Every structure is written in structure tokens, then in C-alpha cells.
C-alpha positions as YAML, in Angstrom:
chain: A
units: angstrom
residues:
- id: 1
  name: MET
  ca: [25.14, 5.42, -0.18]
- id: 2
  name: ASP
  ca: [24.62, 8.22, -2.64]
- id: 3
  name: LYS
  ca: [23.36, 11.40, -0.95]
- id: 4
  name: ARG
  ca: [20.53, 11.80, -3.50]
- id: 5
  name: TYR
  ca: [19.36, 8.26, -2.85]
- id: 6
  name: ARG
  ca: [19.33, 8.90, 0.90]
- id: 7
  name: ILE
  ca: [17.25, 12.05, 0.34]
- id: 8
  name: PHE
  ca: [14.94, 10.03, -1.91]
- id: 9
  name: ASN
  ca: [14.55, 7.38, 0.83]
- id: 10
  name: TRP
  ca: [13.72, 10.02, 3.45]
- id: 11
  name: THR
  ca: [11.19, 11.60, 1.07]
- id: 12
  name: VAL
  ca: [9.45, 8.30, 0.36]
- id: 13
  name: PHE
  ca: [9.53, 7.40, 4.06]
- id: 14
  name: GLY
  ca: [7.87, 10.73, 4.92]
- id: 15
  name: PHE
  ca: [5.24, 10.21, 2.22]
- id: 16
  name: VAL
  ca: [4.44, 6.72, 3.53]
- id: 17
  name: CYS
  ca: [4.11, 8.07, 7.08]
- id: 18
  name: TYR
  ca: [1.78, 10.78, 5.75]
- id: 19
  name: MET
  ca: [-0.36, 8.17, 3.94]
- id: 20
  name: ALA
  ca: [-0.53, 6.06, 7.10]
- id: 21
  name: ALA
  ca: [-1.62, 9.12, 9.12]
- id: 22
  name: LEU
  ca: [-3.96, 10.44, 6.39]
- id: 23
  name: PRO
  ca: [-7.14, 9.38, 8.23]
- id: 24
  name: VAL
  ca: [-6.17, 11.60, 11.17]
- id: 25
  name: PHE
  ca: [-5.37, 14.54, 8.90]
- id: 26
  name: ALA
  ca: [-8.52, 13.95, 6.85]
- id: 27
  name: ARG
  ca: [-10.77, 14.15, 9.90]
- id: 28
  name: ALA
  ca: [-9.25, 17.50, 10.88]
- id: 29
  name: MET
  ca: [-9.35, 18.81, 7.32]
- id: 30
  name: ARG
  ca: [-13.01, 17.80, 6.86]
- id: 31
  name: PHE
  ca: [-13.80, 19.77, 10.00]
- id: 32
  name: LEU
  ca: [-11.69, 22.83, 9.14]
- id: 33
  name: LEU
  ca: [-12.26, 22.99, 5.38]
- id: 34
  name: PRO
  ca: [-15.35, 20.93, 4.52]
- id: 35
  name: GLN
  ca: [-15.80, 22.32, 0.99]
- id: 36
  name: ILE
  ca: [-12.19, 21.83, -0.04]
- id: 37
  name: TRP
  ca: [-11.49, 18.43, 1.51]
- id: 38
  name: ARG
  ca: [-13.86, 16.50, -0.73]
- id: 39
  name: CYS
  ca: [-13.16, 14.56, -3.89]
- id: 40
  name: SER
  ca: [-13.19, 17.12, -6.70]
- id: 41
  name: TYR
  ca: [-14.07, 14.47, -9.27]
- id: 42
  name: LEU
  ca: [-17.05, 13.33, -7.23]
- id: 43
  name: ARG
  ca: [-18.17, 16.90, -6.66]
- id: 44
  name: MET
  ca: [-17.98, 17.78, -10.37]
- id: 45
  name: THR
  ca: [-19.32, 14.58, -11.96]
- id: 46
  name: GLY
  ca: [-21.38, 12.93, -9.24]
- id: 47
  name: GLN
  ca: [-19.40, 9.73, -9.86]
- id: 48
  name: PRO
  ca: [-16.74, 8.40, -7.49]
- id: 49
  name: CYS
  ca: [-13.12, 8.54, -8.65]
- id: 50
  name: PRO
  ca: [-10.85, 5.45, -8.56]
- id: 51
  name: PHE
  ca: [-9.55, 6.47, -5.13]
- id: 52
  name: CYS
  ca: [-12.88, 7.33, -3.47]
- id: 53
  name: GLY
  ca: [-13.23, 5.48, -0.18]
- id: 54
  name: THR
  ca: [-9.52, 4.88, 0.33]
- id: 55
  name: THR
  ca: [-9.07, 7.40, 3.16]
- id: 56
  name: GLY
  ca: [-12.08, 6.03, 5.03]
- id: 57
  name: ASP
  ca: [-10.86, 2.49, 4.44]
- id: 58
  name: LEU
  ca: [-7.46, 3.34, 5.93]
- id: 59
  name: ALA
  ca: [-9.22, 4.88, 8.94]
- id: 60
  name: ARG
  ca: [-11.30, 1.72, 9.42]
- id: 61
  name: LEU
  ca: [-8.17, -0.39, 9.02]
- id: 62
  name: TRP
  ca: [-6.52, 1.53, 11.89]
- id: 63
  name: HIS
  ca: [-9.47, 0.43, 14.07]
- id: 64
  name: GLY
  ca: [-9.21, -3.20, 12.95]
- id: 65
  name: ASN
  ca: [-12.28, -3.05, 10.68]
- id: 66
  name: PHE
  ca: [-11.67, -4.85, 7.40]
- id: 67
  name: ASP
  ca: [-14.92, -3.78, 5.72]
- id: 68
  name: PHE
  ca: [-13.42, -1.90, 2.77]
- id: 69
  name: ARG
  ca: [-15.41, 0.42, 0.50]
- id: 70
  name: ASN
  ca: [-12.70, 0.36, -2.17]
- id: 71
  name: PRO
  ca: [-11.54, -3.20, -2.98]
- id: 72
  name: VAL
  ca: [-7.99, -2.06, -3.83]
- id: 73
  name: THR
  ca: [-7.34, -0.63, -0.35]
- id: 74
  name: PRO
  ca: [-5.90, -3.92, 1.02]
- id: 75
  name: LEU
  ca: [-3.27, -3.82, -1.74]
- id: 76
  name: LEU
  ca: [-2.46, -0.22, -0.85]
- id: 77
  name: ALA
  ca: [-2.20, -1.09, 2.85]
- id: 78
  name: MET
  ca: [0.18, -3.99, 2.10]
- id: 79
  name: PHE
  ca: [2.24, -1.75, -0.17]
- id: 80
  name: LEU
  ca: [2.47, 0.96, 2.51]
- id: 81
  name: LEU
  ca: [3.50, -1.57, 5.16]
- id: 82
  name: PHE
  ca: [6.13, -3.09, 2.87]
- id: 83
  name: GLU
  ca: [7.39, 0.36, 1.91]
- id: 84
  name: LEU
  ca: [7.64, 1.45, 5.55]
- id: 85
  name: VAL
  ca: [9.73, -1.61, 6.45]
- id: 86
  name: TRP
  ca: [11.87, -1.42, 3.29]
- id: 87
  name: ARG
  ca: [12.68, 2.29, 3.69]
- id: 88
  name: SER
  ca: [13.46, 1.77, 7.38]
- id: 89
  name: VAL
  ca: [15.97, -0.96, 6.50]
- id: 90
  name: LEU
  ca: [17.56, 1.21, 3.81]
- id: 91
  name: LEU
  ca: [17.83, 4.23, 6.08]
- id: 92
  name: LEU
  ca: [19.36, 2.24, 8.94]
- id: 93
  name: ARG
  ca: [22.09, 0.73, 6.76]
- id: 94
  name: ARG
  ca: [25.21, 2.77, 6.14]
- id: 95
  name: ARG
  ca: [26.46, 1.16, 2.94]
- id: 96
  name: LEU
  ca: [24.38, -0.20, 0.10]
- id: 97
  name: PRO
  ca: [25.40, -1.56, -3.28]
- id: 98
  name: ALA
  ca: [25.21, 1.12, -5.99]
- id: 99
  name: ARG
  ca: [23.07, -1.03, -8.26]
- id: 100
  name: LEU
  ca: [20.45, -1.43, -5.52]
- id: 101
  name: MET
  ca: [19.25, 2.11, -6.21]
- id: 102
  name: TRP
  ca: [18.32, 1.21, -9.80]
- id: 103
  name: TRP
  ca: [16.66, -2.07, -8.78]
- id: 104
  name: ASP
  ca: [14.73, -0.21, -6.09]
- id: 105
  name: LEU
  ca: [13.58, 2.43, -8.55]
- id: 106
  name: GLY
  ca: [12.57, -0.12, -11.18]
- id: 107
  name: ALA
  ca: [10.72, -2.33, -8.70]
- id: 108
  name: HIS
  ca: [8.79, 0.62, -7.28]
- id: 109
  name: ILE
  ca: [7.84, 1.93, -10.71]
- id: 110
  name: LEU
  ca: [6.47, -1.53, -11.46]
- id: 111
  name: LEU
  ca: [4.66, -1.86, -8.11]
- id: 112
  name: LEU
  ca: [3.12, 1.62, -8.32]
- id: 113
  name: SER
  ca: [2.02, 0.95, -11.91]
- id: 114
  name: LEU
  ca: [0.36, -2.29, -10.84]
- id: 115
  name: LEU
  ca: [-1.36, -0.55, -7.92]
- id: 116
  name: LEU
  ca: [-2.62, 2.28, -10.12]
- id: 117
  name: GLY
  ca: [-3.70, -0.28, -12.74]
- id: 118
  name: ALA
  ca: [-5.67, -2.17, -10.09]
- id: 119
  name: TYR
  ca: [-7.42, 1.03, -9.02]
- id: 120
  name: LEU
  ca: [-8.31, 1.87, -12.62]
- id: 121
  name: CYS
  ca: [-9.48, -1.69, -13.43]
- id: 122
  name: VAL
  ca: [-11.79, -1.72, -10.42]
- id: 123
  name: TRP
  ca: [-13.02, 1.76, -11.30]
- id: 124
  name: PHE
  ca: [-13.79, 0.91, -14.92]
- id: 125
  name: ALA
  ca: [-15.46, -2.36, -13.90]
- id: 126
  name: ALA
  ca: [-17.69, -0.58, -11.38]
- id: 127
  name: ARG
  ca: [-18.84, 2.19, -13.73]
- id: 128
  name: PRO
  ca: [-22.42, 1.94, -14.99]
...
């Protein structure tokens, strides 16, 4: 496996672990830095941004509560779970086909675009 691709996999794996643990970090950050750890868009406009509610939804999901404030959070949770499993498989394997890197990159650009599009569609639909 190409060394850059392995570094990329470790980076994405770390980011996914951070996103999964974000509710824990958010609670500490809200306590330590209450003015900074708020949505800047919400603070400046008074309107929620497309991602408002996602951190709280992930925290509720950790406790088994499926009452989501942001309707796109279940898609994000499924994406994070898939990504965690996929990156684990890639990191545990020694040899991978060279073309897999390009398929992986293309598929994730598509998936992230769809996820961002879903957030924006819900946001625009919910605006007054």
C-alpha cells in the first residue's frame, strides 16, 4: 500500500474517532470556553446553521436516544459507522490493489457531497 494512502487512512480514521467522541469533547469545551464553543452562525444571525443540533444528536445517540434535532444526523451516524469499519479493514490489510485508492477517494467525495447536500436541503427547507 502506498505510504501516502496509509497516512490518509490514519488521518481519516482519527477524524472519525474525533467525530464519534465529539459529544464528550463538546461538554468539556462548553464548560471551559462557553463563549467560544457555540455556533458562530447562530450567534451572529440568530438562525441555526445546517449543522446545528448535530453534536447534541450524537450525544443522545450514544445514550440510545433516537430523538434527533437535526434530521440528517442518522445519515451522518451511518456514514461514521461505515467509515470506521472501512478504515479499520484498510488499515489491517497489508496489501491493497493500487486502483482501490482512487475508487475509495471517488466514492468518499460522492458520499460526502451527498451528506453535505442533505444538510443543505434540510436547512433550506426549514428556513422561514
